[in-house]
N, C-alpha and C positions, 0 to 999 in steps of 0.2 A: 220642578228638575230643572236642573239649571241646565239647557239645551247644547249653549255654548260649549260646555265642558264636556258635556255626553259626545258631540260630536269629536272633539280631541281626542275622547277617548277611544272612541269608534277609528277614528283613522290612525292612531298610533296602536290599536292593536293589529291594523292591516298591516302595518309598515314593518313592525318589529314580528308579527308571524306568530303572536301567543299573547295570553294574556298576561300571564309572569313575567313577561319581557316589558308589557307596557305598564303594568306595576311599578317594577321597579325604575323605570325608567319616569312616569306620572309621581314617583313617590305614595303612590297608595296601594292600598291593600285589596288582595285578589276580589275579598266581598265587593267592596265599592267598586271595583272597574265590572264587575258582571251586572249590579245592580244599572248604571248606568246605560253599559248596552242594554238590556231589558226594559229601560223608562227610554230607549232610544227606540226602539221598536215598538214599545207600546204607540208612541209618539208618531211612527209613523205609518202605522200599522200593516205592519209585515216583517217578516225573519230576515233578518241581515247576514246572517253568518251560520254556518254548519261546524258547530263546535265537536269535535271526536278529542279523544286521550291525545292525538296521534299527529291530528291536522287541524286546521282551519281555512275552509273555504267560505265568499262568499256567493250569497245566494243571484237570483236575479235581480231580486229587487236591493241586494247591496250592491252588485257594480252601478246602478241606478244613481244610490243614495252618495258613495263613498265622492264623486268629483265633487257633487253640489257641499259635500259638509268641506272641503277643503276649499272650494270657492266662497262659505261663508266665514270660515277658518281666518282667509286674508282678509276678506273686507271688515270683520270684527280688528283684526290686527291694522290697518289702516285707519280705522275710524281714532283707536287709542292714541295711534301715532298722531294723527292730525287735531288731535284735542287735548295731548298729555302738553302739559308745562314742561319745556326742555330742560332737563337736566344732565351733563355731558359728563361729568363727575366721576371718574370708574371708580367701581365698587363692586363687591361679591364676589364670589369664585370664580376660576376661568381654571378650567381644566384642560393640561396639554401635554401631547404626548411627544418624545422625541426621542432618537436614539440615544445609547447613553453615552458613548465618546461625543457628539455635538454637545449633549445636555451636559456635561462634565468641563468637557473643554471651553465653551463658548455659550452655550445659552444660560447657564446656571448664574453666571455673573451679569448676566444682562437682566434677567429677571430677580436678583438683589436690587440692581439698580432701580426697577421700573416699582417695585413694592416701596423701596424709599420715598418715589416721586408719587406713587399713589398708596397711602398706608392703608386704606380702608381696601383695596384687593388682595383675596387671599390667592395663591397659585396649588394647584394640586400637580406636582408636576410627578409624570409617568414614563421613564427611563426605559425604553424597550424595544428590542433589538429585534423586531416584526413590524407590518405594515398591520395597525387597528382599523379597528371600523368603527368610525367614529360616532355613528347612533348606536349600535350597541352597547359600546362602551362608553360613551357619556362624554364623550368626547369633544371642547367647544375647539379648538385648536390643535393641528399638529404640523410638527416643522419636519422634513420629509428634504433627502437628497435623491432627484429622480429627475431624471428626464418624460416619463410616461407615468401621467398622473389620471387619477381615474377622473373620466369626464364630467362622473356626477356629481363632483365637487370641485370647488371655488378653490383655485388657488393663484395665489399672487406671490410674484417672485420676488425674494430678497436678494438673492445673490448667486457667485458662483460655487462650486464645492470641486477641487483641481486637487489632484494629488499627485504626489511623487516617490521617485524609488530612492529607497534607501538604507545605509546598513551602518552599524558600530564600528569605529575604529578597529576595534579588535577580533571584529568577525574580517574587518579587511586585512588586515593585517597576518593573516593565517590562509588567507583566498585571494588567484589573482584581481585585480581590479576590471569588472565586465564592459571591455569597449563595443559592443552591439548588443541591441534586444535580445539578440539569437542568444549570443551567451549566456543567459540568462539561466536557461533548460539545463545548463552545470551547476547551477549553484545552487544551494539549498534555499528555496524561495519560503515566507512566510504566511500561509495563505489565509482568505476571508472563507467559510464556511459555503458562504450563499451567494460571494460577488467573486467572480474572478476566481473560481476553486481549482482549475486547471488549464487556465490560457489568461492570458492576462493580454491586454489589448491596447493600442499605441498607435498616436499618427507620428511618424518619422518622413521629412522629407517632403510632408503633403500627400503619402501615403500610409494605409491604412495597414497593420504590422500584427499579427496576433501571436503572441509566444506559448510553448507548452510548457509549463511550471511544475515542480514536485516539491516536495519540502516534507522535514518530519514534524512541523509543528501547522496546526489548524486551528482557528476560534472564529466564534460566530459574533464578536467586537473587535472594533480597530484597535481600542485600549490597551487588550491583552497582546494584539501582535506589535503594539508599540513597545512595548516591555520587555516582549524576547527579543524583538529588534535591540532592544538598551541592553540586551545584556549579552548582547553578540551571537545569537543564535541563527541569525541567517538575516536574506535580505526584502525588505517589505515592502509593499504597494500602498501607502499612508495618505489622507487628506492631508492638505494642508493646513486645513483649521486646527488640526493635532498635531502633529511635526515640527509646524515652524519654530517652535521653542526649541526644540532640541536640534533641530539644524542650525540656530543663529548661536547656540552654546558650543556648536561641535561634537554634542553628543550622539548626534547621527551625521552624517555626510548623504550627500547627493549623488545619485550615480547616476548615467546616462542624460542629463538634460537635454539633449537633443532629442529627447523622445518624451511625447507628452502621451501619458496616458488619458482615457477618458474622461472629459469634465463633462461633471451634472450640473442641474441647476438646484438651487436653494430655493423651497417654497415653504410658503406659511398656507395650510390648509383648513377649509373648512365648509361646514355642511352647507349655508343658501346668505344670500346679500340680505335679503328681507326681513325689515325688522334686528339689526343687527345691535346688541347692546352697545354700549358706550364703551364698557370695559373691554369687549372686543377690537373694536374699533381701533380702542388709543392703543390697546396690545401691537396690532398689527401695522399702523403709525409707527411706535417705537421701534418695533425689529425692524420695518423696513430704513428707518433712517439711522441706526446702529450696524447693520449688515449691510455693507454700498458693495457695489461692484467699481474696479474691484476689493475683495475685503483686504480689510487692517493688516490678515495674519498675511496676507500672500505679498505683502512689500517688502522689498530688499530680496524676494526669493528668485532665481533664473525662471 
């Protein structure tokens, strides 16, 4: 029996909650997972888990064995790292999760430059407008715009994500220009399904102001809202990483520059600093160098 592999299987089954999930994560079949667990139980001389069709629970012996298995796996990893010949050339696959709007507006261009620099790297880009579970969905790196990051994850701050209130000239020709944030309540506002759906938050003259808004179009991602704004459908709150080009071209007009929507931080999020692959480390450094603070897309914007 490969005892280290058996320990890794045991720890993964516990962490993911099922043998099938562990099989997918470790790229093994269910029978192989079961065999490793049985061999480990034979080796320690005790049953480690109670397994039913609905749930998995650790026995008393399993609870004693689990932290020791984790420690053994960490020691084995440290030993491999200590004696291995360093090879810092990025290679292999990175699975990256990002929102559709940031992925298309900013990350795709960056990824293209990265793989041109490191042709032995393959990127599996998952553009998803929801918060993913990095372990369950086998994500190596997630790009998130948030001020509330899961404390169980490691986050490297890359830059900031600011937003602007804007509308197309066609909309403004037919509707009065709002002079205060309160007047937005009388306009057709294009809203995000999950963020600020009925209430927009601002900082005005050092004070926090919340304004109830409503409108005829709502969407679950910002690209759709930008297209609606460009078509003259209403007023939108858009991230500057998406809106900067139409603002500079005049296709959109910034409104209420004295009012600042809530600023979020742009993070690269991953699961652990231990034994970080060279490819992941190089990607983190690359993105930190590219997405500075202030970011390039905020230049020349008020």
